[in-house]
ROLOLO-189813 format. One record per residue (C-alpha): residue number from 1; residue in three letters; x, y, z. Coordinates in Angstrom, 3 decimals. Layout:
BEGIN
> num, residu, x, y, z
> NUM, ALA, X, Y, Z .
...
***
This chain:
BEGIN
> num, residu, x, y, z
> 1, MET, 17.643, 25.138, -40.600 .
> 2, THR, 13.951, 26.024, -40.262 .
> 3, LYS, 12.827, 29.515, -39.203 .
> 4, GLY, 11.519, 27.949, -35.992 .
> 5, THR, 14.925, 26.525, -35.141 .
> 6, ARG, 16.609, 29.796, -35.974 .
> 7, ASN, 14.203, 31.646, -33.664 .
> 8, LEU, 14.855, 29.133, -30.875 .
> 9, LEU, 18.587, 29.841, -31.075 .
> 10, ILE, 17.867, 33.597, -30.943 .
> 11, ILE, 15.624, 33.078, -27.900 .
> 12, GLY, 18.461, 31.117, -26.328 .
> 13, GLY, 20.697, 34.139, -26.654 .
> 14, ILE, 18.050, 36.220, -24.925 .
> 15, LEU, 17.867, 33.670, -22.100 .
> 16, ILE, 21.576, 34.189, -21.452 .
> 17, SER, 21.007, 37.831, -20.655 .
> 18, ILE, 17.904, 37.168, -18.588 .
> 19, THR, 19.528, 34.461, -16.489 .
> 20, ILE, 23.050, 35.881, -16.192 .
> 21, GLY, 22.539, 36.641, -12.496 .
> 22, LEU, 20.614, 33.454, -11.742 .
> 23, ALA, 23.052, 30.770, -12.829 .
> 24, GLY, 23.397, 29.414, -9.307 .
> 25, LEU, 19.731, 29.620, -8.472 .
> 26, GLY, 18.260, 26.531, -10.136 .
> 27, ILE, 18.429, 27.160, -13.863 .
> 28, TYR, 22.126, 26.716, -14.349 .
> 29, LYS, 21.667, 23.854, -16.828 .
> 30, VAL, 19.721, 25.950, -19.354 .
> 31, TYR, 22.053, 28.901, -18.822 .
> 32, SER, 25.153, 26.762, -19.303 .
> 33, PHE, 23.706, 25.103, -22.391 .
> 34, PHE, 22.959, 28.370, -24.231 .
> 35, THR, 26.227, 29.960, -23.087 .
> 36, THR, 28.211, 27.028, -24.491 .
> 37, MET, 26.133, 27.016, -27.675 .
> 38, GLY, 26.593, 30.735, -28.213 .
> 39, LEU, 30.167, 31.338, -27.101 .
> 40, ASN, 32.139, 28.143, -27.803 .
> 41, ARG, 30.980, 27.146, -31.279 .
> 42, GLU, 33.608, 26.354, -33.805 .
> 43, VAL, 33.660, 28.563, -36.903 .
> 44, PRO, 32.873, 26.367, -39.958 .
> 45, ALA, 35.636, 25.994, -42.526 .
> 46, GLU, 33.632, 27.993, -45.074 .
> 47, LEU, 33.574, 30.979, -42.718 .
> 48, LYS, 37.073, 30.879, -41.249 .
> 49, ASP, 38.669, 33.288, -43.725 .
> 50, ALA, 37.090, 36.737, -43.985 .
> 51, ARG, 37.111, 37.730, -47.639 .
> 52, ILE, 35.436, 39.472, -50.562 .
> 53, THR, 33.730, 36.961, -52.854 .
> 54, THR, 31.998, 39.354, -55.271 .
> 55, GLY, 32.849, 42.817, -56.606 .
> 56, ALA, 36.372, 43.241, -55.220 .
> 57, GLY, 36.803, 46.587, -56.973 .
> 58, PHE, 33.324, 47.934, -56.357 .
> 59, LEU, 33.853, 49.422, -52.862 .
> 60, THR, 36.797, 50.641, -50.785 .
> 61, ARG, 36.768, 49.794, -47.084 .
> 62, THR, 38.544, 51.858, -44.410 .
> 63, GLU, 38.561, 51.547, -40.645 .
> 64, PHE, 36.446, 54.342, -39.148 .
> 65, PHE, 36.913, 53.390, -35.458 .
> 66, LYS, 38.414, 50.574, -33.388 .
> 67, LEU, 37.149, 49.880, -29.897 .
> 68, ASP, 39.909, 49.615, -27.275 .
> 69, LYS, 39.647, 46.582, -24.980 .
> 70, PRO, 41.177, 47.182, -21.581 .
> 71, GLY, 42.400, 44.170, -19.640 .
> 72, LEU, 40.915, 42.979, -16.376 .
> 73, LEU, 43.416, 44.703, -14.137 .
> 74, LYS, 43.038, 48.034, -15.977 .
> 75, THR, 39.238, 47.735, -15.799 .
> 76, ILE, 39.331, 47.170, -12.049 .
> 77, GLY, 41.829, 49.978, -11.628 .
> 78, GLU, 39.703, 52.460, -13.580 .
> 79, SER, 36.531, 51.601, -11.677 .
> 80, SER, 38.261, 51.734, -8.278 .
> 81, LYS, 39.092, 55.413, -8.843 .
> 82, HIS, 35.439, 56.239, -8.111 .
> 83, ALA, 34.342, 56.363, -4.472 .
> 84, ASP, 30.651, 56.276, -5.398 .
> 85, GLU, 29.357, 52.701, -5.893 .
> 86, LYS, 27.081, 53.735, -8.752 .
> 87, GLU, 29.893, 55.439, -10.630 .
> 88, ARG, 32.150, 52.415, -10.061 .
> 89, GLN, 29.502, 50.135, -11.493 .
> 90, LYS, 28.986, 52.448, -14.478 .
> 91, VAL, 32.681, 52.292, -15.414 .
> 92, LEU, 33.074, 48.586, -14.603 .
> 93, SER, 30.029, 47.595, -16.650 .
> 94, ALA, 31.066, 49.667, -19.643 .
> 95, GLN, 34.616, 48.351, -19.723 .
> 96, THR, 33.555, 44.735, -19.200 .
> 97, ALA, 30.894, 44.993, -21.913 .
> 98, ARG, 33.525, 45.789, -24.511 .
> 99, SER, 34.578, 42.143, -24.530 .
> 100, ILE, 31.020, 40.839, -24.872 .
> 101, TYR, 28.694, 43.092, -26.834 .
> 102, ASN, 28.508, 44.645, -30.303 .
> 103, PHE, 27.682, 48.065, -31.608 .
> 104, SER, 23.892, 47.992, -31.663 .
> 105, ASP, 23.058, 51.208, -33.484 .
> 106, LEU, 24.694, 53.806, -35.769 .
> 107, GLN, 23.088, 57.106, -36.834 .
> 108, LEU, 23.918, 60.425, -38.418 .
> 109, ILE, 22.369, 63.248, -36.392 .
> 110, GLY, 23.165, 66.810, -37.484 .
> 111, ASP, 26.909, 67.083, -37.959 .
> 112, SER, 27.684, 64.095, -35.681 .
> 113, ILE, 27.853, 60.366, -36.122 .
> 114, ILE, 26.568, 58.492, -33.053 .
> 115, ALA, 27.541, 54.893, -32.346 .
> 116, VAL, 26.231, 52.927, -29.353 .
> 117, GLY, 26.516, 49.547, -27.703 .
> 118, GLU, 26.004, 48.242, -24.189 .
> 119, PHE, 29.534, 49.465, -23.428 .
> 120, GLY, 28.445, 53.071, -24.021 .
> 121, GLY, 28.079, 55.661, -26.742 .
> 122, PHE, 30.571, 57.419, -28.960 .
> 123, VAL, 30.109, 60.743, -30.738 .
> 124, PHE, 32.252, 61.427, -33.849 .
> 125, ASP, 32.535, 64.267, -36.281 .
> 126, LEU, 31.997, 63.492, -39.964 .
> 127, ASP, 35.687, 62.772, -40.433 .
> 128, GLY, 35.682, 60.101, -37.724 .
> 129, ASN, 37.333, 62.128, -34.959 .
> 130, LEU, 36.015, 61.156, -31.534 .
> 131, LYS, 34.294, 64.122, -29.872 .
> 132, SER, 32.891, 62.529, -26.724 .
> 133, GLN, 32.168, 59.247, -24.990 .
> 134, ILE, 28.982, 58.355, -23.093 .
> 135, LEU, 28.519, 55.941, -20.192 .
> 136, PHE, 25.032, 54.907, -19.124 .
> 137, ASP, 23.632, 55.070, -15.615 .
> 138, PRO, 23.301, 51.593, -14.100 .
> 139, SER, 19.887, 50.459, -13.013 .
> 140, THR, 18.925, 49.782, -9.414 .
> 141, GLU, 17.393, 46.297, -9.578 .
> 142, ILE, 15.430, 44.593, -6.806 .
> 143, VAL, 15.938, 40.811, -6.653 .
> 144, LYS, 13.528, 39.038, -4.291 .
> 145, VAL, 14.105, 35.540, -2.902 .
> 146, GLY, 11.221, 34.676, -0.576 .
> 147, PRO, 11.087, 37.297, 2.156 .
> 148, PHE, 14.516, 38.671, 1.293 .
> 149, GLU, 15.099, 41.559, -1.094 .
> 150, LYS, 18.396, 42.808, -2.441 .
> 151, ALA, 19.039, 46.026, -4.340 .
> 152, THR, 21.874, 45.823, -6.817 .
> 153, TYR, 23.305, 48.019, -9.563 .
> 154, GLN, 23.003, 46.352, -12.967 .
> 155, PRO, 23.743, 47.559, -16.522 .
> 156, SER, 20.184, 46.609, -17.673 .
> 157, LEU, 20.701, 47.628, -21.318 .
> 158, ASP, 18.859, 45.724, -24.039 .
> 159, ASN, 17.600, 46.635, -27.513 .
> 160, LEU, 19.699, 49.815, -27.215 .
> 161, ARG, 18.888, 52.420, -29.870 .
> 162, ILE, 19.657, 56.038, -30.650 .
> 163, VAL, 16.576, 58.279, -30.662 .
> 164, ARG, 15.677, 61.923, -31.111 .
> 165, LEU, 14.239, 63.454, -27.911 .
> 166, ASP, 13.439, 66.754, -29.625 .
> 167, ARG, 14.604, 68.823, -32.573 .
> 168, ASP, 17.900, 69.702, -30.856 .
> 169, HIS, 18.780, 66.692, -28.711 .
> 170, PHE, 19.318, 63.004, -29.206 .
> 171, GLY, 19.122, 60.323, -26.536 .
> 172, PHE, 18.957, 56.579, -26.111 .
> 173, LEU, 16.218, 53.970, -25.694 .
> 174, SER, 16.640, 50.664, -23.888 .
> 175, PHE, 13.943, 48.130, -23.095 .
> 176, GLY, 13.502, 44.555, -21.910 .
> 177, SER, 11.137, 42.275, -20.033 .
> 178, THR, 12.730, 42.885, -16.612 .
> 179, GLN, 14.196, 46.367, -16.932 .
> 180, GLY, 11.058, 47.820, -18.597 .
> 181, LEU, 11.647, 50.943, -20.686 .
> 182, ARG, 14.573, 53.248, -19.927 .
> 183, ILE, 15.220, 56.630, -21.611 .
> 184, PHE, 18.625, 58.295, -21.417 .
> 185, ASP, 19.679, 61.814, -22.423 .
> 186, ASP, 22.733, 62.547, -24.556 .
> 187, LYS, 24.985, 62.302, -21.490 .
> 188, GLY, 23.840, 58.777, -20.567 .
> 189, THR, 21.718, 59.926, -17.604 .
> 190, GLU, 18.463, 58.042, -17.141 .
> 191, ILE, 15.630, 60.583, -17.470 .
> 192, TRP, 12.568, 58.305, -17.455 .
> 193, ARG, 11.572, 54.737, -16.810 .
> 194, VAL, 8.417, 52.617, -16.802 .
> 195, GLY, 7.503, 48.927, -16.614 .
> 196, LYS, 10.292, 47.788, -14.350 .
> 197, GLU, 9.735, 44.302, -12.894 .
> 198, ILE, 10.861, 43.077, -9.475 .
> 199, LEU, 12.519, 39.710, -10.072 .
> 200, ASP, 11.070, 37.207, -7.579 .
> 201, VAL, 13.371, 34.223, -7.984 .
> 202, GLY, 11.135, 31.955, -5.923 .
> 203, GLU, 8.096, 32.590, -8.105 .
> 204, LEU, 10.210, 32.372, -11.257 .
> 205, LEU, 11.440, 28.894, -10.373 .
> 206, ASN, 8.226, 27.492, -8.891 .
> 207, ASP, 5.417, 28.902, -11.031 .
> 208, SER, 7.107, 30.219, -14.161 .
> 209, ASP, 4.177, 29.435, -16.523 .
> 210, LYS, 1.602, 30.942, -14.197 .
> 211, ASN, 3.656, 34.060, -13.583 .
> 212, TYR, 4.371, 34.537, -17.259 .
> 213, GLU, 0.666, 34.367, -18.097 .
> 214, LYS, -0.188, 37.160, -15.691 .
> 215, SER, 2.929, 39.263, -16.217 .
> 216, ARG, 2.772, 42.764, -17.655 .
> 217, HIS, 6.284, 43.168, -18.939 .
> 218, VAL, 7.457, 45.406, -21.745 .
> 219, LEU, 7.456, 43.719, -25.207 .
> 220, GLU, 8.403, 46.590, -27.495 .
> 221, ALA, 9.063, 50.323, -27.421 .
> 222, THR, 10.000, 53.303, -29.511 .
> 223, VAL, 10.479, 57.064, -29.294 .
> 224, GLY, 9.145, 59.597, -31.780 .
> 225, ASP, 7.149, 62.789, -32.275 .
> 226, LEU, 3.527, 61.632, -32.546 .
> 227, ASP, 1.840, 65.059, -32.259 .
> 228, ASN, 4.384, 66.901, -34.449 .
> 229, ASP, 5.256, 69.574, -31.845 .
> 230, GLY, 9.013, 68.889, -32.083 .
> 231, ILE, 9.136, 66.934, -28.800 .
> 232, SER, 9.098, 63.127, -28.883 .
> 233, GLU, 6.655, 60.877, -27.090 .
> 234, TYR, 7.552, 57.512, -25.531 .
> 235, VAL, 5.598, 54.523, -26.888 .
> 236, VAL, 5.525, 51.232, -24.909 .
> 237, ALA, 3.882, 47.908, -25.741 .
> 238, THR, 3.141, 45.857, -22.622 .
> 239, LYS, 1.980, 42.253, -22.371 .
> 240, ASN, -1.651, 41.812, -21.313 .
> 241, GLU, -2.256, 45.550, -21.636 .
> 242, GLY, -1.466, 47.032, -25.055 .
> 243, ILE, 0.323, 50.020, -26.586 .
> 244, ARG, 0.634, 53.211, -24.513 .
> 245, ALA, 2.030, 56.628, -25.367 .
> 246, TYR, 3.516, 58.983, -22.754 .
> 247, ASP, 4.646, 62.558, -23.039 .
> 248, ARG, 8.059, 63.753, -21.852 .
> 249, SER, 6.815, 64.257, -18.317 .
> 250, GLY, 5.586, 60.680, -18.095 .
> 251, LYS, 1.883, 61.525, -18.433 .
> 252, GLU, -0.059, 58.776, -20.207 .
> 253, LEU, -1.604, 60.125, -23.422 .
> 254, TRP, -3.466, 57.079, -24.688 .
> 255, LEU, -3.806, 53.316, -24.502 .
> 256, GLN, -4.738, 50.988, -27.347 .
> 257, PRO, -5.558, 47.593, -25.720 .
> 258, ASP, -3.800, 44.480, -27.072 .
> 259, GLU, -3.153, 41.231, -25.203 .
> 260, PHE, 0.248, 40.614, -26.846 .
> 261, ALA, 1.507, 43.718, -28.682 .
> 262, SER, 4.854, 42.274, -29.714 .
> 263, HIS, 5.313, 43.819, -33.160 .
> 264, LYS, 8.285, 46.137, -33.657 .
> 265, LEU, 7.372, 49.814, -33.465 .
> 266, GLU, 8.645, 52.766, -35.546 .
> 267, VAL, 7.553, 56.428, -35.742 .
> 268, LEU, 7.869, 58.041, -39.175 .
> 269, ASP, 6.015, 60.219, -41.684 .
> 270, ILE, 5.076, 57.582, -44.239 .
> 271, ASP, 2.919, 59.691, -46.552 .
> 272, HIS, 4.973, 62.944, -46.269 .
> 273, ASP, 2.031, 64.973, -45.052 .
> 274, GLY, 3.985, 66.496, -42.175 .
> 275, LYS, 2.356, 64.177, -39.617 .
> 276, ASN, 4.115, 61.163, -38.201 .
> 277, GLU, 2.518, 57.741, -38.053 .
> 278, LEU, 3.174, 54.825, -35.714 .
> 279, LEU, 4.133, 51.742, -37.715 .
> 280, GLU, 3.421, 48.461, -35.989 .
> 281, ILE, 5.463, 46.295, -38.310 .
> 282, GLY, 3.576, 43.269, -39.576 .
> 283, LYS, 0.250, 44.446, -38.234 .
> 284, ALA, -0.888, 48.064, -38.795 .
> 285, VAL, -0.161, 51.706, -39.453 .
> 286, ARG, -1.552, 53.887, -36.665 .
> 287, ASP, -2.090, 57.647, -36.382 .
> 288, GLY, -0.607, 59.808, -33.622 .
> 289, ASN, -3.344, 58.718, -31.242 .
> 290, GLY, -2.739, 55.025, -31.815 .
> 291, LYS, -5.831, 54.452, -33.930 .
> 292, ILE, -5.384, 52.078, -36.853 .
> 293, ILE, -5.319, 53.819, -40.234 .
> 294, ARG, -4.800, 50.682, -42.247 .
> 295, ASP, -3.511, 47.126, -41.911 .
> 296, SER, 0.103, 46.316, -42.781 .
> 297, LYS, 0.288, 42.538, -42.520 .
> 298, ILE, 3.464, 41.801, -44.472 .
> 299, ASP, 6.570, 41.361, -42.367 .
> 300, GLY, 10.255, 40.652, -42.885 .
> 301, ASP, 13.537, 40.600, -41.050 .
> 302, ALA, 14.683, 44.056, -42.215 .
> 303, ILE, 12.522, 47.093, -42.941 .
> 304, VAL, 13.552, 49.305, -45.863 .
> 305, LEU, 12.028, 52.715, -46.583 .
> 306, ALA, 12.028, 53.563, -50.301 .
> 307, ASP, 11.396, 57.307, -50.542 .
> 308, ASP, 10.103, 58.500, -53.935 .
> 309, GLY, 9.631, 62.105, -52.787 .
> 310, LYS, 5.888, 61.723, -52.243 .
> 311, GLU, 5.837, 58.924, -49.678 .
> 312, SER, 8.014, 56.362, -47.988 .
> 313, LYS, 7.198, 52.976, -49.422 .
> 314, ILE, 7.640, 50.223, -46.894 .
> 315, GLN, 9.679, 47.255, -48.098 .
> 316, PHE, 10.990, 44.202, -46.313 .
> 317, ALA, 14.208, 42.233, -46.838 .
> 318, ASP, 14.397, 38.635, -45.662 .
> 319, ILE, 17.203, 36.054, -45.913 .
> 320, PHE, 16.281, 32.388, -45.861 .
> 321, ASP, 17.607, 29.220, -47.544 .
> 322, GLY, 20.529, 31.126, -49.068 .
> 323, LYS, 18.341, 33.745, -50.760 .
> 324, LEU, 17.626, 37.409, -50.051 .
> 325, THR, 14.084, 38.454, -50.951 .
> 326, LEU, 12.913, 42.052, -51.143 .
> 327, SER, 9.134, 42.486, -50.919 .
> 328, SER, 6.731, 45.415, -50.953 .
> 329, GLU, 4.246, 46.095, -48.190 .
> 330, ASP, 1.453, 44.444, -50.141 .
> 331, GLY, 3.493, 41.250, -50.515 .
> 332, GLU, 4.741, 41.730, -54.064 .
> 333, LYS, 8.174, 40.156, -54.531 .
> 334, LEU, 10.437, 42.878, -55.911 .
> 335, PHE, 13.395, 40.566, -56.394 .
> 336, ALA, 15.006, 37.400, -55.046 .
> 337, SER, 18.748, 36.994, -55.277 .
> 338, ASP, 21.548, 34.796, -53.933 .
> 339, ALA, 22.903, 35.569, -50.456 .
> 340, PRO, 26.236, 33.707, -50.488 .
> 341, LEU, 27.439, 32.084, -47.227 .
> 342, SER, 24.198, 32.966, -45.407 .
> 343, GLU, 23.523, 29.324, -44.599 .
> 344, ILE, 26.212, 26.709, -44.037 .
> 345, LYS, 24.911, 23.150, -44.000 .
> 346, LYS, 26.380, 20.637, -41.540 .
> 347, GLU, 25.784, 17.134, -40.261 .
> 348, PRO, 22.294, 17.105, -38.658 .
> 349, LYS, 22.319, 16.667, -34.918 .
> 350, ARG, 19.462, 16.447, -32.424 .
> 351, VAL, 19.848, 18.984, -29.634 .
> 352, ASP, 17.919, 18.772, -26.355 .
> 353, VAL, 17.576, 21.918, -24.316 .
> 354, PRO, 18.117, 20.837, -20.652 .
> 355, GLY, 15.144, 21.037, -18.349 .
> 356, THR, 12.682, 22.271, -20.992 .
> 357, GLY, 11.482, 19.229, -22.914 .
> 358, VAL, 12.358, 21.187, -26.083 .
> 359, SER, 14.519, 19.716, -28.841 .
> 360, TYR, 15.453, 20.722, -32.365 .
> 361, THR, 17.609, 19.545, -35.245 .
> 362, ASP, 20.801, 21.555, -35.670 .
> 363, ASP, 21.713, 21.120, -39.352 .
> 364, ALA, 22.975, 24.562, -40.414 .
> 365, ASP, 24.618, 27.769, -39.312 .
> 366, SER, 22.449, 30.611, -40.543 .
> 367, VAL, 22.290, 34.385, -40.453 .
> 368, ALA, 19.391, 36.058, -38.650 .
> 369, TYR, 17.731, 39.475, -38.395 .
> 370, PRO, 19.564, 41.333, -41.171 .
> 371, LYS, 19.620, 45.149, -41.306 .
> 372, ALA, 19.249, 46.987, -44.620 .
> 373, ALA, 19.380, 50.460, -46.135 .
> 374, LEU, 19.106, 52.068, -49.543 .
> 375, VAL, 22.250, 53.918, -50.559 .
> 376, GLN, 23.115, 56.290, -53.444 .
> 377, LEU, 26.556, 55.099, -54.571 .
> 378, HIS, 26.667, 56.726, -58.003 .
> 379, GLU, 25.218, 60.090, -58.981 .
> 380, GLY, 22.219, 59.861, -61.250 .
> 381, LYS, 21.812, 56.113, -60.858 .
> 382, PRO, 19.173, 54.150, -58.876 .
> 383, LYS, 19.944, 53.418, -55.260 .
> 384, TYR, 21.536, 50.149, -54.186 .
> 385, LEU, 20.333, 47.912, -51.360 .
> 386, ALA, 23.010, 47.403, -48.692 .
> 387, VAL, 22.436, 44.529, -46.259 .
> 388, ILE, 24.355, 43.371, -43.164 .
> 389, ALA, 23.509, 39.917, -41.716 .
> 390, SER, 25.181, 38.222, -38.740 .
> 391, PHE, 25.314, 34.563, -37.755 .
> 392, ILE, 23.804, 33.187, -34.595 .
> 393, GLY, 26.601, 32.616, -32.094 .
> 394, LEU, 29.466, 32.959, -34.578 .
> 395, PRO, 31.876, 35.901, -34.939 .
> 396, ARG, 31.091, 36.489, -38.606 .
> 397, ALA, 28.748, 38.594, -40.700 .
> 398, ASN, 27.894, 38.980, -44.369 .
> 399, PHE, 27.772, 42.335, -46.127 .
> 400, TYR, 25.791, 42.373, -49.381 .
> 401, VAL, 25.096, 45.126, -51.911 .
> 402, TYR, 22.427, 44.624, -54.620 .
> 403, ASP, 21.582, 46.903, -57.522 .
> 404, ALA, 18.031, 48.011, -58.305 .
> 405, ASP, 17.413, 44.839, -60.340 .
> 406, GLY, 18.512, 42.546, -57.518 .
> 407, VAL, 21.921, 41.744, -58.988 .
> 408, LEU, 24.534, 41.068, -56.288 .
> 409, VAL, 27.358, 43.519, -57.007 .
> 410, TYR, 29.318, 43.136, -53.769 .
> 411, HIS, 29.679, 40.495, -51.068 .
> 412, GLU, 32.131, 40.403, -48.176 .
> 413, LEU, 32.412, 37.988, -45.277 .
> 414, LEU, 33.382, 40.197, -42.341 .
> 415, PRO, 35.729, 38.988, -39.542 .
> 416, GLU, 33.329, 40.084, -36.775 .
> 417, ASP, 29.720, 39.837, -35.809 .
> 418, ALA, 28.105, 43.022, -37.217 .
> 419, GLU, 24.545, 44.121, -36.545 .
> 420, THR, 24.103, 47.756, -37.573 .
> 421, ILE, 24.386, 49.817, -40.742 .
> 422, ALA, 24.096, 53.536, -41.482 .
> 423, VAL, 24.228, 55.698, -44.616 .
> 424, LEU, 26.058, 59.029, -44.726 .
> 425, PRO, 24.657, 61.256, -47.517 .
> 426, ASN, 27.076, 63.192, -49.710 .
> 427, SER, 26.345, 66.403, -51.584 .
> 428, ALA, 28.086, 64.957, -54.635 .
> 429, GLY, 25.486, 62.183, -54.858 .
> 430, LYS, 27.794, 59.467, -53.551 .
> 431, ASP, 26.772, 58.189, -50.117 .
> 432, THR, 29.115, 56.281, -47.860 .
> 433, ILE, 28.192, 53.287, -45.689 .
> 434, LEU, 29.071, 52.675, -42.045 .
> 435, ILE, 28.923, 49.168, -40.558 .
> 436, GLY, 29.204, 48.547, -36.830 .
> 437, GLY, 30.791, 45.281, -35.812 .
> 438, LYS, 31.942, 43.762, -32.541 .
> 439, ASP, 34.986, 46.007, -32.106 .
> 440, THR, 35.195, 47.887, -35.365 .
> 441, ILE, 33.252, 50.430, -37.355 .
> 442, TRP, 34.047, 50.227, -41.073 .
> 443, LYS, 33.442, 52.861, -43.707 .
> 444, TYR, 32.702, 51.946, -47.325 .
> 445, ALA, 32.810, 54.217, -50.378 .
> 446, ALA, 32.107, 53.440, -54.028 .
> 447, ASN, 35.064, 53.351, -56.396 .
***
């Protein structure tokens, strides 16, 4: 499977979320196609049995948390207890999402472990005891069909991440082309929003290319402290405009023009000088005012920060053609190693996407967009590279651990789609690893 084909399948998944409310309004064929492709695919024989293939005695896995899935009647019953329509929708959306979405982010903040997905957030202590649960405010969306407008409550949660709002509080970031950017506090209350689009179904169906060309929708976003005052700024990349930064009150601080600022954004102190930079992955490193300090052209599926005490060296991990490659920011290949079961070949088949004129050859099931982190598993030894990589449209994921020389020391095929990984430091020099799957959070410790 080529990278182009893999990206088309990923875009198909995005189309499902964009068109979920429009299935009966003229684009049902595309919607139905990608839904069938993503939800009803048979698991290949090679992936049917979850198992450890390498390093069976290297790590011990325990279940950190299991997401409860209420049935339909219980979900309706729970939501009906709320007289307020907004509160009903909040509960209904959260409960329904448990059967559809994954954990999308995991982080250690202070003495708490935060896990989040479109079904809500969970706050645990370090021993895995649940301290609190968070439900997100639904969004009021305006759908326009000709002269008619309808306001509806929608979940509108995409690219959901955990962020620091200031030194003492965490929150959540969500962004997408229609919803714009949404910021939530640690209770799930929406505290700021920008870039929201009114969905005009008539224009979408009749002049989609023209409207896309002139649209100014949100492409990327992040939250971080750009001026180092302890309070985070909100950074938004918008099509046909560029990258903007806003303070907590919503005041625009600066704009760096860019016609299509689609690169992923991160705020971090790369050179350890006490001042954060804005990393535009695959393009540039910017200062707190958005001005380019230097180019950073190398890109990869997963960003890895190798901290040597003086600076954070940017590395990228990429999985393609059954290999994992770790590269430095300047393009030097640090190692290339086998990534077992990351690509399963099958009989080639031509696939036509209805109503688009687009076709591709489906000849493999492949993982996409891995996440990676460096982890200290043994005191006094170099860190290991831990990687989680999920398949497109299949309920399976691969978990790999490589030593500093690129030797694969552990591989497990997980029984769920899993898209997030976190490292929990230990004072004894032995970190533990958390992996967030579809319903489960697993904890791994070195033996």
